[in-house]
N, C-alpha and C positions, 0 to 999 in steps of 0.2 A: 581563440577568444572572440568573438564577434565584436563589432564597436557598439552594436546595438543590445548585448544584452542586458540585463536588467539586474540592478542591485540590490539586493536583500538590505533592510535597514539595519541589519546587525553587519553588513561589510566592513567598516571600520574595525569590528571587533575581531574580526576573522584574522583581516590584515597584520592589528597589532599581538596578534598568537603565532603568527609565521606560517598562516595556513595555504595550501595550494590550491589554487584557485581551479575552477574549469569551468565550462561552459555546460548547463543542462536545460533542459525543455525550456531555455530562452533567455536562464538568469546564469550569472557569476555566481556560482558558489563556492562552498570549500570542498577539496576531494579529502582530503588530510591534512590533520593538523601535525603529522610525524609520524606513527608509525599504525599501519592500517592494521596490523597482528596486535598491537598494543592497543587501540581503541576498540577495535574487535573484542578484546579479551575483558577490556573493561567495563564492557555492558553485558557481560556473561557474568562477571563476578562481582562487580561492583556497581557501578552505574556512566553511562554515557549522556552528555548533553548536544544535542541536535540543534540546527536548525534549519527548518523547515518552512521557511517565507515564501517559496518558490511555489508551493502548493497552490492552487485557486479555490478561493470561498466564494460562495452564491446562496443569495439567502432568497428563499421563496418563502414569501407571506401573503394571507388573506384567509377569507372563509374559506375558498376552495384551494388552499394551497395543498393541502394530503391528497385530494382527488384529483390535480393536475399532476402531483408527481404517480402518483398508483398510473396515470394513462402516461407519464414521461418513460420511466422507468420500469426496470423490469422483475422489480421487487414492493411487496406491496407496504407501503410505504405509512398508510392509514391506520395501519394496526401497530404503528411503534409508538410507545407510550411517551407520555412528556419524561423528558432526561434520558434518554435511552438513544442507541445509534443503532445502525446498521448499515452494513455492506451490502453492496446491489452495484446494477450497471447499468448506460445506457447503451442501447442498442438501435442498430440499424433496422428499416424494413424488413431485410432480409435474414434478420439475428445476430449480425455478426457485431462484435463488442468495439463501442465507439470508446467507451473510458469504463476503468472501472470507479465506481464511487464510495467515498462514506457520508451516509447523508444522518445527522441529529437532528431530534425534535425539539428544541428549545422551547416551543409552547404550542398550543391546539392551533395554532394558524401561523406559526413560524418555524422554517427549516432549516437548518445549515447544510450545504451541497459542498463536498469538500473534493475537487478534481485534483489529478494530475497535472502537474506544470504546463506540460505543451500540447495538456488536452484543454485548459482553461475555457481560450475562445471558444473554440467548438462545442464545449459543451456549456458554457453561457448560449450561445445564438439557439442551440437547437432546444435549451429550456422553456426559452422566452419565445419560439415557435411553438412548441409543444405544450405551452400555459396559457397561449393567446385566449383559447374559447376559454378560460376558466376564469372568476373571478380570485385572481392570485396575481403579483407583485415579482418578478424576477429581478436581483438586481448585484450586477458584481461588487463584491466587496473588499477583492483582494490588495488592491491597493491600500484600505485605510487598517490592513488583519497584519498580523506577523504571529507567526504560527512557531513555537516551539517544543523540542521534546524534551521527558526526562524518561530513561529507561534504563531498566534494572534490577535486580534485585533488594537494591536501597533507594529505589526510586522515590517510596511511599516517604523513607526515612526523611530522605534529603527536601522534600516538598513539604512536609507536613510541616519542618522546622523554621519556614518563612511564611508558616499559614497563622493568623492571629484568629480570629472566630469564627471560622468555618473547619475547622479538625474535625469533628464527628464527620461532615459532609465528606469530607475528602477520604477516610480511611475507611467510612463505610460505602464509597465509591464502586458497583460495582463493573463487572469487564463491560464495553460497550456501555458507557454510562456517562453523561455528561452533567456537570453542578457548573455554579458561577461560583468563584470563591474570590477571596481578595489575598493575592500572593507579596509578599517584601512590598505590602502596603500598595498594590495595584492591581484593580478589578481585570479579573480573568473568568474566562472558560477554562474550567479544568475537566480533561475526559480522560477515561481509564482507558484509550485506545492506544494503539503502534505499529509499530512493523519491524518487530528485533526478534520475535519470539518469547523476549519477557513482560515481566509486568512494569508497566508503565504508565507513563501520563503524557498526554498532549496538551498544550495550553495555548489558546487564543487569546493575544492581547492587542490592545490598539499600538499601531507600528510604532506610535511616537514613544510609546515605552517600553520597547523591546528592548533598548538597551540596558535601561534599569533591571527589569528580568533575567534576561542573561545574566549580569553579572553579580546579582542576587544568586540567584542558583551555583554559579561558578564559585563564590565563597564560603557558601553554605554545601557544595558536594565537595570539591574538593580536597578537603581533610578527610573524607572517608574515601576515597578514589575514585571518585566523579572524575571523566575527564570528555571537552571538546571531542566531536567525533562527528568524522566527513562523511561524506557519500561512498566513498569505498566500503569503509567499516557496516554503511546501511545497507549495501547491496548483499555483503558476504553475510551480516546476519539475517537478512529476509531470507535468503538463498536456504542459510541453515535448517529457516523453519518454515521452506516449502511456498511461500508466499511469490504468487504471481507478479510479474511486474509488467507492465503496458511497453509494449513495443519489444517484447522481449516473450512470454508465455500469452498474452493475450496484444491482439490488432484486429483491425478491420478484416480478415481474413478467417477469421476463428471467431465458435460461438463457444456461450459459458457451457455445452454441453463438452466440448473437447478438452477443454481445459481442467475439467472435472470440476465442476463449478457449476452445475445444473441446477445445486438445491437453492439460489437465488433467484433461480427464475420461476415466478409464484403464477402459474398459468391457472392456478383454484381462485384467484382473487375474485371478488364480486363486489359493487355498490350496494349501497345501504337496502336497496330494492328486490336485491339479489341477480341483478343483472353483470352477465360478464363482463369483464372491464377490458374493452378491445384495447391495449397497451400497444405501442409502436413496437415491433416484431414479434408480435404477440401468435399472430398466424404460420409465420417464419421454424418458429419457434418450438410450437405446438408437433409441424409436421415431424423436425427433428430429433423429439424429444423417445419415439419408440422408437428412430431406426438407430442402426450400429453407427458409429461414428468413422472416419476413415482412419483416423488417427487418434493417439490418445496421451495424455502428459503423464509422463511417468518420472520418477529417481532412477540416478545413475548413480553407482558407489564404483569411482574407478578405481581397480586394482592394484595400477602400475603408479607410480608418481608425478605422470605427464599431465596437467590439468585439461579435461576437454573444454571448448571455450564455444561460445555463443556463433552459429553459423556450420559447427565441425559435421561432417557427416557420421549418423549411428549406421555399423553395416553389420553382419551375421557374424564374420569372423574375418582374422586376417588372409583365412586363402578365398574369399570373396569381397576384395576391397572396390569392386565396382556396385555391388546391388545392394544400393543405398536404401535402406527400412526404415530412416528416421533424420532428423535433423538437431542437433543442440541449441536450445535457448536461452542457456545460463549456464557457464560453469566455472567454477572457483577452486583452490585448494581451501578446505575447511579449517580454520583454527582452531576450531571447537573440537573435532573428530580427530584431525591428523593426516587425513587421506584427503586426496579433489571430488569434488561432488559436481553432483549437473543436473540440469533436469533439460528433457529432452521429448521429441513428437514423437510418435512411433507407430506404428500398423499395429492393430488391435494385437492380432497372434502372437506377439511377439513383447505384449505388455504384463505379462503374467509376475508378479514378484517371485524373483530365484532365478530370472532367463540370464543366461551366461550372453553378452552382444560385444562389440566392441567399437569403439569412435577412431574417426580416422583424423589422429593429430598431424598434421603438419605430413603427410605420407607416411605415418607408421599408427597400427592399428595398437589402441591402448583397449588392454580388455576391462568389460565394467559387466556389474551386475545391477539388475532392475529391482530396486528395492521402495518398501513401505514409505510413502511420507507423511509427516516433512521427519526430515533428519536427523532434527534435533527438536527435543520438548523436554522441557524446565520441568521440575519434578513438580 
């Protein structure tokens, strides 16, 4: 733990709940409150409560905010309707991913960009520079904002029990949409988004009201099976859902195409007068779109019991341990599936579903099979 790690507005709540704390993205955040598996399972069967206040919030506002984001990001943000959200990325000129983002359109001229904790300052600086030639203002609002998530099949009923006058707006909220609502007497922005593969909500709240909201959600949810959940459960949940994690599946050596996320790159976006939008990274990404990638992100089902971990080598089989054909980026036992799973980059010729390979787990070859993503999909 570094002496300079930032503290969440909910830090005292985590300490009171007995959380194990860890440094993550420059923040001291809860890793777990008790059992990783119990927290994971609660999200799959009832609900989990997460503190996501380490995520970065950046407001982009002004008459040309939409055009500015079209230039700054790989997505077509001016096409996003008010009250909707879009998963997108910010890329370098060479097409490599600086960060993956969720962008919410709060009004015609108002966007909320949510960045990963460790990348917030870099994304903020890049947006300031890239939006400077537009009539738009970029403002970092992380300090004044807390983010809490309720995820799981009972998330809606738990949240709605605390909503007084905006119930229909919350229950009618579509996936990747956002609406203002009063929750437990607190003005919040309620988004139907998440990172667990379950139905659920993310609530943006003024930092000074975060403890009230957290306490109210716990009181309302615990009788139904809700538990506070830490970063460890969040990671195993997102892995089962096949969702990338920056620093693992995405980084400055990776393009969206290699990660299987080429759909977020909108090479077809144009201005209102029909001109091509020359967004940052467009030329490099356009040149790569038609080329076979050197590596492909795949899902691996581990056939033995020893989990493959990030950094382990993918090999053809135990007879050729020196012939490395890929690298594991994330791996863990899957509490839901009952066996280890992993994500890995491998060469394209061995990326077909059903291909049998192996992973070098500390000197021993563990047999794996390439399977379709996601590993887990809710009914």
